[in-house]
C-alpha positions as CSV (number, residue, x, y, z in Angstrom):
1,X,60.5,128.2,114.2
2,X,62.7,126.4,111.7
3,X,64.9,123.5,112.8
4,X,68.5,122.8,111.9
5,X,70.6,119.8,112.7
6,X,74.2,120.7,113.5
7,X,77.1,118.2,113.2
8,X,78.5,118.8,116.6
9,X,81.9,117.9,118.1
10,X,81.7,120.2,121.2
11,X,84.7,122.1,120.1
12,X,85.0,125.9,119.8
13,X,83.7,126.1,116.2
14,X,80.6,124.0,116.7
15,X,79.8,125.3,120.2
16,X,79.8,128.9,118.9
17,X,77.6,127.7,116.0
18,X,74.7,126.8,118.4
19,X,74.2,130.4,119.5
20,X,74.9,131.8,116.0
21,X,72.3,129.6,114.5
22,X,69.8,130.8,117.1
23,X,70.6,134.5,117.0
24,X,71.7,135.1,113.4
25,X,69.5,132.6,111.6
26,X,66.5,132.3,114.0
27,X,66.6,128.5,114.2
28,X,66.1,125.8,116.8
29,X,69.2,123.7,117.0
30,X,69.4,119.9,117.2
31,X,73.0,118.7,117.7
32,X,74.4,115.3,116.7
33,X,77.7,113.6,117.3
34,X,78.5,110.6,115.1
35,X,80.8,108.1,116.8
36,X,83.3,106.7,114.4
37,X,85.8,105.7,117.1
38,X,86.6,108.8,119.0
39,X,87.8,108.5,122.6
40,X,85.0,108.2,125.1
41,X,85.5,111.7,126.4
42,X,85.1,113.0,122.8
43,X,81.7,111.4,122.8
44,X,80.7,112.6,126.3
45,X,81.9,116.2,125.8
46,X,79.4,117.1,122.9
47,X,76.5,115.7,125.0
48,X,77.6,117.7,128.0
49,X,78.3,120.9,126.0
50,X,75.0,120.7,124.2
51,X,73.2,120.4,127.5
52,X,75.1,123.4,129.0
53,X,74.6,125.7,126.0
54,X,71.0,124.6,125.5
55,X,69.7,122.9,122.4
56,X,66.4,121.4,121.4
57,X,67.8,117.9,121.3
58,X,71.1,116.1,121.2
59,X,71.9,112.7,119.6
60,X,74.8,110.4,119.8
61,X,74.9,108.1,116.8
62,X,77.1,104.9,117.0
63,X,78.6,104.2,113.5
64,X,81.9,102.5,114.5
65,X,81.1,99.1,113.1
66,X,79.7,100.6,109.9
67,X,82.8,102.8,109.5
68,X,85.1,99.8,109.9
69,X,83.2,97.4,107.6
70,X,82.0,99.8,104.8
71,X,84.7,102.4,104.8
72,X,88.0,101.3,106.4
73,X,87.9,97.9,104.7
74,X,87.3,99.5,101.3
75,X,90.4,101.7,102.0
76,X,92.5,98.7,102.8
77,X,91.6,97.0,99.6
78,X,92.3,100.2,97.7
79,X,95.6,100.9,99.6
80,X,94.2,104.4,100.1
81,X,97.1,106.7,100.7
82,X,96.9,110.4,99.9
83,X,100.3,112.0,99.3
84,X,101.9,109.1,101.3
85,X,99.6,108.8,104.3
86,X,96.5,106.7,105.0
87,X,93.3,108.7,104.9
88,X,91.5,108.8,108.2
89,X,89.6,112.1,108.7
90,X,88.6,112.3,105.1
91,X,87.4,108.7,105.1
92,X,85.0,109.3,108.0
93,X,83.5,112.5,106.8
94,X,81.0,111.0,104.2
95,X,79.7,108.6,106.8
96,X,79.2,111.4,109.3
97,X,77.4,113.5,106.7
98,X,75.2,110.5,105.7
99,X,74.1,110.0,109.4
100,X,73.4,113.7,109.8
101,X,71.2,113.7,106.8
102,X,69.3,110.7,108.0
103,X,68.7,112.4,111.3
104,X,67.7,115.7,109.7
105,X,65.1,113.8,107.6
106,X,63.8,112.0,110.7
107,X,63.5,115.3,112.6
108,X,61.9,117.0,109.6
109,X,64.6,119.7,109.8
110,X,64.8,122.6,107.4
111,X,68.6,122.8,107.2
112,X,71.8,121.1,108.2
113,X,74.8,123.1,109.6
114,X,78.4,122.5,110.2
115,X,81.3,124.4,111.9
116,X,83.8,124.2,109.0
117,X,85.9,127.3,108.1
118,X,86.4,128.5,104.6
119,X,90.0,127.3,104.5
120,X,89.7,123.6,105.2
121,X,88.7,120.5,103.4
122,X,85.7,119.4,105.5
123,X,83.4,122.0,104.0
124,X,83.7,120.2,100.7
125,X,83.4,116.7,102.2
126,X,80.3,117.5,104.3
127,X,78.4,119.6,101.8
128,X,79.0,117.4,98.8
129,X,77.4,114.5,100.6
130,X,74.6,116.5,102.2
131,X,73.5,118.0,98.8
132,X,73.7,114.6,97.1
133,X,71.5,113.0,99.8
134,X,69.0,115.8,100.4
135,X,67.5,119.2,99.2
136,X,68.0,120.9,102.6
137,X,69.8,124.2,103.0
138,X,73.4,124.0,104.3
139,X,74.5,126.6,106.8
140,X,78.2,127.2,107.7
141,X,78.1,130.1,110.3
142,X,81.9,130.3,110.8
143,X,82.5,130.6,107.1
144,X,79.5,132.7,106.3
145,X,80.4,135.3,109.0
146,X,84.2,135.1,108.2
147,X,85.1,134.6,111.8
148,X,88.6,134.3,113.2
149,X,89.4,132.1,116.2
150,X,89.9,135.2,118.3
151,X,86.5,136.5,117.4
152,X,84.9,133.1,118.1
153,X,86.5,133.1,121.6
154,X,85.2,136.6,122.3
155,X,81.7,135.7,121.1
156,X,81.7,132.5,123.3
157,X,82.8,134.5,126.4
158,X,80.2,137.2,125.8
159,X,77.4,134.6,125.4
160,X,78.3,132.4,128.3
161,X,79.3,129.5,126.0
162,X,81.7,127.1,127.9
163,X,85.0,126.9,126.1
164,X,86.5,123.5,125.5
165,X,89.5,122.6,127.6
166,X,92.7,124.4,126.4
167,X,94.4,122.3,123.8
168,X,97.6,123.2,122.2
169,X,96.7,121.5,118.9
170,X,93.6,120.9,116.8
171,X,93.0,117.1,116.9
172,X,90.6,115.0,114.9
173,X,90.4,111.3,115.9
174,X,88.6,108.2,114.7
175,X,89.4,104.5,114.9
176,X,91.5,104.6,111.7
177,X,93.7,107.5,112.5
178,X,94.5,110.7,114.5
179,X,95.3,114.0,112.9
180,X,97.2,116.8,114.8
181,X,97.6,120.3,113.5
182,X,97.7,124.0,114.4
183,X,99.4,126.2,116.9
184,X,103.2,125.8,117.0
185,X,102.9,123.1,114.3
186,X,102.0,125.8,111.7
187,X,105.7,126.5,111.6
188,X,107.1,123.6,109.5
189,X,110.5,123.9,111.2
190,X,109.1,123.2,114.7
191,X,109.5,119.6,115.8
192,X,106.3,118.0,116.9
193,X,106.5,117.7,120.7
194,X,106.1,114.2,122.2
195,X,103.0,115.2,124.1
196,X,101.1,115.7,120.8
197,X,101.1,111.9,120.3
198,X,98.7,109.5,122.1
199,X,98.6,106.3,120.1
200,X,102.2,105.7,119.4
201,X,105.4,105.3,121.4
202,X,108.5,107.1,120.3
203,X,111.2,104.7,119.0
204,X,113.1,105.3,122.2
205,X,110.2,104.2,124.3
206,X,109.1,101.3,122.1
207,X,109.8,97.8,123.6
208,X,113.3,96.4,123.2
209,X,111.9,93.0,122.1
210,X,110.5,92.7,118.6
211,X,107.0,91.3,117.9
212,X,106.1,89.0,115.1
213,X,102.4,89.2,113.9
214,X,100.6,87.0,111.4
215,X,97.6,88.6,109.6
216,X,95.3,86.5,107.5
217,X,93.4,88.2,104.6
218,X,90.4,87.0,102.7
219,X,89.5,88.8,99.5
220,X,91.7,91.7,100.4
221,X,90.5,92.3,104.0
222,X,92.0,91.2,107.3
223,X,90.0,88.5,109.1
224,X,92.5,86.8,111.5
225,X,95.3,88.1,113.8
226,X,97.6,85.4,115.2
227,X,95.0,82.7,114.7
228,X,92.3,84.8,116.4
229,X,89.3,85.4,114.2
230,X,87.8,88.8,115.2
231,X,85.4,91.3,113.7
232,X,86.5,94.3,111.6
233,X,86.4,97.0,114.2
234,X,88.3,94.9,116.7
235,X,91.0,94.0,114.1
236,X,91.5,97.7,113.5
237,X,91.7,98.5,117.2
238,X,94.1,95.7,117.9
239,X,96.4,96.7,115.1
240,X,96.4,100.2,116.4
241,X,97.5,98.9,119.8
242,X,100.2,96.6,118.5
243,X,101.7,98.9,115.9
244,X,101.5,101.9,118.1
245,X,103.3,100.1,121.0
246,X,106.2,99.5,118.6
247,X,106.4,103.1,117.4
248,X,104.8,102.5,114.0
249,X,102.6,105.1,112.3
250,X,103.8,108.6,113.0
251,X,103.7,110.8,109.9
252,X,104.7,114.5,109.6
253,X,103.7,115.8,106.2
254,X,103.1,119.0,104.2
255,X,99.9,118.2,102.3
256,X,98.0,120.0,99.6
257,X,94.5,121.0,100.7
258,X,91.6,121.0,98.2
259,X,91.6,124.8,97.8
260,X,95.3,124.8,97.1
261,X,96.8,125.8,100.5
262,X,99.7,123.7,101.8
263,X,99.1,122.5,105.3
264,X,101.5,120.9,107.9
265,X,99.8,117.9,109.3
266,X,100.8,115.2,111.8
267,X,99.1,111.8,111.7
268,X,99.1,108.8,114.0
269,X,98.0,105.8,111.9
270,X,99.6,102.7,113.3
271,X,97.0,100.2,112.4
272,X,96.5,101.7,109.0
273,X,100.2,101.5,108.1
274,X,100.4,97.9,109.4
275,X,97.4,96.6,107.5
276,X,98.0,98.4,104.3
277,X,101.7,97.4,104.2
278,X,100.7,93.8,104.9
279,X,98.0,94.0,102.2
280,X,100.4,95.3,99.6
281,X,102.8,92.4,100.4
282,X,100.1,89.9,99.7
283,X,99.1,91.6,96.5
284,X,102.7,91.3,95.3
285,X,102.4,87.5,95.7
286,X,98.9,87.1,94.1
287,X,98.5,89.8,91.4
288,X,100.2,89.9,88.0
289,X,102.6,92.7,87.1
290,X,99.9,94.5,85.0
291,X,97.3,94.2,87.8
292,X,99.8,95.7,90.3
293,X,100.5,98.6,88.0
294,X,96.8,99.2,87.5
295,X,96.2,98.8,91.2
296,X,98.6,101.7,91.8
297,X,96.7,103.8,89.3
298,X,93.4,103.0,91.0
299,X,94.8,103.6,94.5
300,X,96.0,107.1,93.6
301,X,92.7,108.1,92.0
302,X,90.6,106.5,94.7
303,X,92.6,108.3,97.4
304,X,92.3,111.7,95.7
305,X,88.5,111.2,95.4
306,X,88.1,110.4,99.1
307,X,90.4,113.3,100.1
308,X,88.5,115.7,97.9
309,X,85.1,114.7,99.3
310,X,83.9,112.8,96.3
311,X,82.8,109.6,98.0
312,X,79.4,109.9,96.4
313,X,80.8,110.1,92.9
314,X,79.9,107.1,90.6
315,X,83.6,106.7,89.7
316,X,84.4,105.8,93.3
317,X,81.7,103.1,93.1
318,X,83.2,101.9,89.7
319,X,86.6,101.7,91.3
320,X,85.3,99.7,94.2
321,X,83.8,97.2,91.7
322,X,87.1,96.9,89.9
323,X,89.0,96.6,93.2
324,X,86.6,93.9,94.5
325,X,87.2,91.9,91.3
326,X,90.9,92.0,91.6
327,X,90.9,91.3,95.4
328,X,89.2,87.9,94.9
329,X,92.6,86.3,94.9
330,X,94.2,88.5,97.6
331,X,93.7,85.8,100.2
332,X,96.5,84.4,102.4
333,X,98.7,85.1,105.4
334,X,101.4,87.7,105.9
335,X,104.0,87.6,108.6
336,X,105.2,90.9,109.9
337,X,108.0,91.9,112.3
338,X,107.6,95.1,114.3
339,X,110.5,96.7,116.3
340,X,111.4,100.2,117.3
341,X,109.5,102.1,114.6
342,X,110.4,99.6,111.9
343,X,108.2,97.1,110.2
344,X,109.5,94.2,108.0
345,X,107.6,91.6,106.0
346,X,109.0,88.2,107.0
347,X,106.9,86.0,104.8
348,X,103.7,85.6,102.9
349,X,101.7,82.7,101.5
350,X,98.5,82.3,99.5
351,X,96.6,79.5,97.7
352,X,96.6,82.0,94.7
353,X,100.3,82.7,94.8
354,X,101.8,83.3,91.4
355,X,105.3,82.7,92.8
356,X,106.8,79.4,91.8
357,X,109.9,78.5,93.7
358,X,110.9,75.7,91.3
359,X,110.6,78.1,88.3
360,X,113.1,80.6,89.7
361,X,115.5,78.1,91.0
362,X,119.0,78.0,89.4
363,X,118.7,74.2,89.4
364,X,115.4,74.1,87.4
365,X,115.4,73.2,83.7
366,X,111.7,73.7,83.1
367,X,112.7,76.9,81.3
368,X,115.2,76.2,78.5
369,X,117.7,79.1,79.0
370,X,118.8,78.8,75.3
371,X,115.3,80.0,74.2
372,X,116.1,83.4,75.7
373,X,118.8,84.2,73.2
374,X,116.6,85.7,70.5
375,X,114.5,87.6,73.0
376,X,117.6,89.1,74.7
377,X,119.2,89.9,71.3
378,X,116.3,92.1,70.2
379,X,115.5,93.6,73.6
380,X,115.6,97.4,73.7
381,X,115.8,97.6,69.9
382,X,114.4,101.1,69.7
383,X,116.7,102.4,72.4
384,X,119.7,100.8,70.7
385,X,118.7,102.4,67.4
386,X,118.4,105.8,69.1
387,X,121.9,105.6,70.6
388,X,123.4,104.8,67.1
389,X,121.4,107.3,65.1
390,X,120.9,110.3,67.4
391,X,124.1,110.2,69.5
392,X,126.8,110.2,66.9
393,X,130.0,111.9,67.9
């Protein structure tokens, strides 16, 4: 019998996929959960569900450190924001797919399967990587059989498949962010209830006392928090804790999916907002105006590629190379104040600072003001000519 490796979360879609793969495709199923910073119960649940439903093997693959070092830190250097929010789910998908392919090759599987629907983004993100890394068939039972959630529930009940605990929302979580969608949130006029959030306090519940945090960056990535040198994963986790406590990082957005649908999404990304905001503040100090303008262009393109599932595209690698070159000078310390949902940059310093206090001082005579006369006189020459020629009364 042919073998298939199923990317498995233990949720409704992937639980149903186990039996569908056995019955409709005649395959033995190996399930795999890739740990990119989910809560412990989200790692234990897939193992338990796989055991209850019955699979050939189940694997839990720890990729948290790799995710932080090779994906999150790249996103920080790129200021990766898609339509205004830090990418979290999209950023983790290529790594998950890579680990699934590695396992499938190890197990000499014939195919790889996922539980994505035909309306979402993840089908693109998973399959683009799988096909770039292997020649295996890709099976998407939920999409292929055009199943609705109601039909999935009915199939699960008729086949003795244990249903996941009742959740009001569809939630995806990794160490870089938490996405919340579905159910009542599909109505964009419905306020997101407080119990949907887990990482962040409301502004009302945030501490009355503000907190000042110093973040040291080296070549564009954070390395020290308040004089404590800690590893990448721990920095991300600590920033989530600190910013979330102060009510930082809640985003409610209508975003544009790959296929063109608009989707209402809620995100909790406290650490991402904190680190990217601090990183941008340091860039303002160390990069030239033209570099900053180009960095904005790179960031937009980089983020769209990640969102659209094109992590494997050579342009993404090219952009990383350009980013790394620019980030060599993004070294220094940023001081941030967090209070009641607000975050303010208090200060920044760098050995590569392009800011010169003496040059901008009103008392400095290093720049002879009289030399500006000719430059100012001819400034905006074409605009002035347009006003005189084309706007005659």
